C-alpha positions in Angstrom: 121.6 100.8 109.8 120.9 99.3 113.2 118.4 100.2 115.7 119.8 102.0 118.8 117.2 100.5 121.0 114.0 101.8 122.5 114.8 101.8 126.2 114.4 105.0 128.1 117.4 105.2 130.4 116.1 108.1 132.4 115.1 111.6 131.6 117.4 114.0 129.8 117.7 117.1 131.9 118.5 120.6 130.5 121.8 121.7 131.8 123.4 125.1 131.7 126.9 123.9 132.4 129.0 123.6 129.3 125.9 124.2 127.3 127.5 125.9 124.3 130.5 123.6 124.2 128.3 120.5 124.1 126.1 121.7 121.3 128.8 123.5 119.2 129.7 120.5 117.1 126.3 118.7 117.3 122.9 119.3 115.8 119.5 117.7 116.3 118.7 114.9 113.9 116.2 115.7 111.1 114.5 112.4 112.0 113.6 113.5 115.6 109.9 113.9 116.5 108.6 115.5 119.6 105.6 113.9 121.4 103.8 115.5 124.2 101.8 113.2 126.5 100.2 114.9 129.4 102.9 116.7 131.3 105.7 114.6 129.7 107.7 115.3 126.6 109.4 112.5 124.6 111.7 112.5 121.6 111.5 109.7 119.1 114.1 109.2 116.3 112.9 107.4 113.1 116.4 106.5 112.1 117.5 104.8 115.3 114.2 103.8 116.7 115.2 105.3 120.1 112.9 107.1 122.6 114.0 109.4 125.4 112.0 111.5 127.9 112.9 115.2 128.1 112.4 116.2 131.7 110.3 119.2 132.4 109.0 119.3 128.8 112.3 120.6 127.5 112.7 120.8 123.7 116.1 119.5 122.4 116.2 122.3 119.8 116.1 125.0 122.5 117.7 123.4 125.6 121.3 122.9 126.4 122.3 119.5 127.8 125.0 118.3 130.0 128.1 116.5 128.7 126.7 113.2 129.9 123.4 113.7 128.3 124.9 114.9 125.0 126.9 111.7 124.8 123.7 109.7 125.3 121.7 111.6 122.8 124.4 111.2 120.2 124.6 107.5 120.9 120.9 107.1 120.4 120.8 109.3 117.2 119.0 112.4 118.6 122.1 114.4 118.1 124.5 114.1 115.2 127.7 115.7 114.1 127.1 119.0 112.3 129.0 117.8 109.3 126.8 114.8 108.7 124.3 114.8 105.8 121.7 112.5 107.3 119.8 112.0 104.0 123.0 110.9 102.2 123.9 108.6 105.1 120.4 107.0 104.9 120.7 106.7 101.1 124.1 105.0 101.5 122.5 102.5 104.0 119.6 102.0 101.5 122.0 101.3 98.6 124.2 99.1 100.7 121.2 96.9 101.4 120.2 96.7 97.8 123.6 95.7 96.5 124.8 93.6 99.5 125.9 90.2 98.2 126.8 88.6 101.6 123.4 86.9 101.6 121.1 85.3 99.1 117.3 85.6 99.4 115.0 83.1 97.7 111.2 82.9 97.6 110.4 79.4 96.3 106.8 78.7 95.1 107.2 74.9 95.2 103.6 74.5 94.0 100.7 76.7 92.8 98.2 74.1 93.9 95.9 75.2 96.7 93.3 73.5 98.8 91.5 76.9 99.5 89.3 78.9 97.3 89.7 82.5 98.5 87.8 84.9 96.3 90.5 87.6 96.2 93.6 85.4 95.6 96.0 87.4 93.4 97.4 84.1 91.9 94.2 83.3 90.2 92.4 80.0 90.0 94.1 78.1 87.1 96.7 76.4 89.2 95.8 72.6 89.3 98.8 70.3 88.9 101.5 72.9 89.0 104.4 71.8 91.2 108.2 71.8 90.8 109.6 68.9 88.8 112.8 67.1 89.8 114.5 68.9 86.9 113.4 72.3 88.2 114.6 71.4 91.7 118.0 70.3 90.3 118.4 73.5 88.4 117.5 75.6 91.4 120.2 73.9 93.4 122.7 74.5 90.6 121.7 78.1 90.7 122.2 78.3 94.4 125.5 76.5 94.2 126.7 79.1 91.7 125.6 82.0 93.8 127.2 80.6 97.0 130.5 80.1 95.1 130.7 83.4 93.3 129.4 85.9 95.9 131.1 84.8 99.2 127.6 84.5 100.7 127.4 83.7 104.5 123.6 83.4 104.8 121.0 81.8 102.7 117.4 83.0 103.4 114.6 81.0 101.9 110.9 81.5 102.1 108.6 78.7 100.9 105.3 79.9 99.4 102.5 78.5 97.2 99.7 78.2 96.2 99.8 76.1 99.4 103.3 74.7 99.8 102.2 72.0 102.3 100.0 70.3 99.7 103.2 68.9 98.1 105.4 67.9 101.1 107.4 65.6 98.8 108.5 68.6 96.7 109.0 70.9 99.7 111.1 68.2 101.5 113.2 67.6 98.4 114.0 71.3 97.9 114.7 71.8 101.6 117.1 68.8 101.7 119.0 70.0 98.7 119.3 73.5 100.1 120.6 72.1 103.4 123.2 70.2 101.6 124.4 73.2 99.6 124.5 75.4 102.7 126.5 72.7 104.6 128.9 72.3 101.7 129.8 76.0 101.8 129.4 76.4 105.6 126.6 78.9 105.0 123.8 79.6 107.5 120.4 78.5 106.2 117.4 80.5 107.5 114.1 79.1 106.3 110.5 80.3 106.7 107.1 79.2 105.4 104.0 81.1 104.4 101.0 78.7 104.7 97.3 78.9 105.1 97.9 76.6 108.1 95.3 73.9 107.4 97.9 71.2 106.9 100.5 72.4 109.3 99.9 69.6 111.8 100.6 67.0 109.2 103.6 68.8 107.9 105.3 69.0 111.3 105.3 65.2 111.3 107.5 65.2 108.2 109.5 68.4 108.4 111.6 69.4 111.4 110.2 72.6 112.8 111.8 74.7 114.1 115.0 72.8 113.2 114.8 73.1 109.5 112.0 75.7 109.1 112.2 78.2 111.9 109.3 80.6 111.2 105.8 80.3 109.9 103.2 82.8 108.8 99.5 81.9 108.9 96.6 84.2 107.9 93.2 84.9 109.3 90.5 86.7 107.4 88.2 87.3 110.4 87.1 85.3 113.4 85.1 82.1 113.2 82.3 82.6 110.7 83.6 85.8 109.1 87.0 84.0 108.5 85.3 80.9 107.1 83.3 83.0 104.5 86.6 84.1 102.9 89.2 81.5 103.7 87.5 78.2 103.0 88.4 74.9 101.4 87.7 74.4 97.7 84.6 72.4 98.8 83.3 75.2 100.9 84.2 73.9 104.3 85.5 76.5 106.8 89.0 76.6 108.2 89.3 78.8 111.2 89.3 76.3 114.0 91.8 74.0 112.4 94.2 76.8 111.5 94.1 78.2 115.0 94.7 74.8 116.5 97.6 74.1 114.2 99.1 77.5 115.0 99.0 76.7 118.7 100.7 73.4 118.0 103.5 75.1 116.1 103.9 77.6 118.9 104.2 74.8 121.5 106.9 73.2 119.4 109.0 76.4 119.5 108.3 77.7 116.0 108.2 81.5 115.6 104.7 82.2 114.3 103.4 85.4 112.7 99.6 85.6 112.5 98.5 88.0 109.8 95.0 89.3 110.0 93.8 90.6 106.7 92.0 93.8 107.8 89.0 95.0 105.8 85.9 97.0 106.5 84.0 93.8 106.8 86.1 92.1 109.6 87.6 95.0 111.6 85.3 94.4 114.5 85.9 90.7 114.6 89.7 91.3 115.0 89.1 92.0 118.7 87.6 88.5 119.1 90.8 87.0 117.7 92.9 89.1 120.1 90.8 87.8 123.0 91.4 84.2 121.9 95.1 84.8 121.5 95.3 86.4 124.9 94.4 83.1 126.5 97.4 81.3 125.0 100.5 80.6 127.0 102.7 81.1 123.9 101.5 83.8 121.6 102.3 84.6 117.9 103.3 88.1 116.7 100.0 89.5 115.4 99.9 92.0 112.6 97.2 93.5 110.5 97.6 93.4 106.8 96.1 96.1 104.6 94.0 94.3 101.9 94.3 96.1 98.6 94.4 95.2 94.9 97.5 93.2 93.9 98.5 93.0 90.3 95.5 92.2 88.1 93.4 90.7 90.9 89.9 92.2 91.5 90.5 92.0 95.3 88.3 94.9 96.3 85.3 93.5 94.4 85.4 90.6 96.8 86.0 92.4 100.1 85.5 95.9 101.5 89.0 97.4 101.1 89.9 100.3 103.4 91.7 103.4 102.4 95.2 103.7 103.7 94.2 106.2 106.2 91.2 104.2 107.5 93.3 101.1 107.7 96.0 102.9 109.7 93.5 104.2 112.2 91.9 100.8 112.6 95.4 99.2 112.9 96.3 101.6 115.8 93.0 101.0 117.6 93.5 97.2 117.4 97.2 97.5 118.4 96.1 99.4 121.5 93.5 96.8 122.3 96.0 94.0 121.8 98.5 95.6 124.1 95.9 95.8 126.8 95.5 92.0 126.4 99.2 91.2 126.4 99.3 90.3 122.7 102.3 91.6 120.8 101.8 93.4 117.5 104.0 95.4 115.1 102.8 98.7 116.5 106.3 100.3 116.5 108.2 101.3 113.4 111.2 99.2 112.4 114.0 100.7 110.4 114.9 99.2 107.0 117.9 98.9 104.8 116.4 98.4 101.4 112.7 97.6 101.2 112.6 93.9 100.4 114.1 91.1 98.2 112.4 92.5 95.1 114.7 95.5 95.0 117.9 93.6 96.1 120.3 92.3 93.6 120.6 89.0 95.4 116.8 88.4 95.8 114.9 86.0 93.6 111.4 84.4 93.4 111.2 81.1 91.5 108.0 79.5 90.5 107.2 75.8 89.9 108.1 76.1 86.2 111.6 77.5 87.1 110.8 81.0 86.0 112.6 83.7 87.9 110.8 86.9 89.2 111.8 89.8 91.4 108.5 89.8 93.4 106.3 87.0 94.4 103.2 89.0 93.4 104.4 88.6 89.8 104.4 84.8 89.8 102.6 83.3 86.8 102.9 86.5 84.7 105.6 85.4 82.4 105.9 88.9 80.9 107.4 89.9 84.2 109.9 87.1 84.5 113.6 88.1 84.3 114.9 84.6 83.5 114.6 80.9 84.1 116.7 78.3 85.9 116.0 75.9 83.0 118.8 77.3 80.9 122.1 75.7 79.9 124.2 77.1 82.7 123.3 78.8 86.0 125.4 81.9 85.1 123.0 82.5 82.2 119.7 82.3 84.2 119.0 86.0 84.0 117.9 86.6 80.4 116.2 90.0 80.7 118.3 92.4 82.6 115.8 95.2 82.4 113.3 93.2 84.4 116.0 92.1 86.8 117.0 95.6 87.6 113.6 97.3 87.3 112.9 97.5 91.0 116.5 97.7 92.1 117.0 101.0 90.2 114.0 102.6 91.8 115.2 105.3 94.2 112.9 107.2 96.6 115.7 109.6 97.5 115.1 111.3 94.2 111.5 112.3 94.8 109.2 113.8 97.4 109.9 110.9 99.8 113.3 112.3 100.5 111.9 115.1 102.7 109.7 112.8 104.8 110.8 112.0 108.4 109.4 108.5 108.0 111.7 107.6 105.2 114.1 105.5 107.4 111.2 103.1 108.2 109.5 102.8 104.8 112.3 103.5 102.3 109.7 104.9 99.9 107.3 101.9 100.2 106.8 98.9 98.0 108.9 99.3 94.8 106.3 97.4 92.8 103.5 99.7 93.8 105.8 102.7 93.2 106.5 101.8 89.6 102.8 101.1 89.1 102.0 104.6 90.3 100.1 103.4 93.4 102.6 104.2 96.2 101.3 103.5 99.7 102.8 105.5 102.5 103.6 103.8 105.8 100.7 103.2 108.1 102.6 105.2 110.8 102.3 108.4 108.7 98.6 108.4 109.4 98.7 107.6 113.1 99.8 111.0 114.4 102.6 109.5 116.6 100.0 107.8 118.7 102.0 104.6 118.4 104.7 106.3 120.4 102.2 107.1 123.1 101.2 103.4 123.1 104.8 102.4 123.6 105.4 104.9 126.4 102.3 103.8 128.2 103.6 100.2 128.2 107.0 101.2 129.4 105.7 103.4 132.2 102.8 101.2 133.2 
């Protein structure tokens, strides 16, 4: 499923000529949403991500359109052929994403060591000395070689994670060099990203080619200045905000794509505007997004921070997105269509920890009861030793429950499969924003 684009190429005008002929074989998409903003009416389509203005406040369901406009509306997904079952089409796209074997997605936790002592960390605190051994690295590369050979893969996606991956640059560099060699041997595109607390990013860029070998980086803020330092601090208690911010700027100046995640809680929501103000002064800016802090796995996250309800988080997110837009800071305020949800529900998605254990989701790392295999077996073909754990998220299907009737299904695909199976499904933040994100977009377009 590809986005049809969000440009508004002019208003759609109701036309009486050929009205019946144009609409006879077409119907409005079930994923259309009408938004009234002052004296203007817009249509948004959750499947295609397209927006169009309806001139004169016309409603697509009631108005005839000219032949030219009918062609445009069909191209953008607002009109579909009458014989199309849109739900089945969406489910087909969803399943295609899950079972697509043209790419391989890896999350590699090269070490669980960490230089920070964040009170809510879901990985726990017993992580000292845990890093990939040469044997584990060799076995991972054998696993990758087998996958590239057997599945006709054209793209290898790898995301490096910790602990803090940059604490062990020797391990990270060795894994990266091996993956580059495997990708080059099979003429496969290697796309690499890094999730880091950012504290050692300046030192890492002296050793690792960024953005040559690692193209994208995510850093995290837990507030601004003092409020950040209370939560995201070194193991010795020293704050980290200023150094992380400076390292983020350095990465941006080198051409690295940077996503800045702001962990949004009831304690730091106000301080988020201060970070936005600071980002607004940068020549090159990261993509800023606001993460919903909630309990993950067995972690007592919400005992350490003031977790928001999904509704309160969504409202705060929208307010901050509006403020960021006024300052020229880009956020993820618009919905983005999905195929499947993530690598956890994809047959070719794997997370591997320092001991070589294989998981489907990185939030499971360290919980051996959730591992579906290990690279430390006799042969790469035998790595998956527990098929039920391998398939447990892949077989989840939101098209078989109440999610199937939701207009937002194309952008959330039922939400996190791990949360769904645990009985804690979280609906998309956009569901609670009353289409205000569309108004925010149109304001920017028309400004």
